[in-house]
Steps between C-alpha positions, in 0.01 A plus 500: 500500500572293807827326577823504692722802456728303262199382293363856481842638394525238225142559381545877487825456305329278243201732467727803467674329208164417339290810574530851631434497874318823578443443871622265771334511840676458833546146618240396754600208722239225533412322822378159606565214261662745258753637749825581325324593180412845374235658274591749230271673252637582156365717222632410157482661157522256211545579136482260213689519176346184363196522269160443653397138529275385223165336566528118498344307210189318634565210267837426665443588866336171595204440731383801693698737286231598250366853501131547577276760340352644818225698325364182336534302822310762696224524240442125489534409866199416707469680828433294807160559657455475870175341591338636811308200627433644840290797382 
């Protein structure tokens, strides 16, 4: 994460409330146009108590949401042939 010290403190507080923070790196000050800001690396551990998301119904997902049978698509596609006219 990159931000001012106050922004980083607030972000770490929110993430700590949401997930288990396993590691926080030292703050590294940035230079140039980002002077006054710092970089911090976080490692989080998330757990979910909610059930796994179910697969969307292709009939209700709208355009671009339908599932494609990749085996059938691969079997029926035509491969592009490169013509070597210079040989």
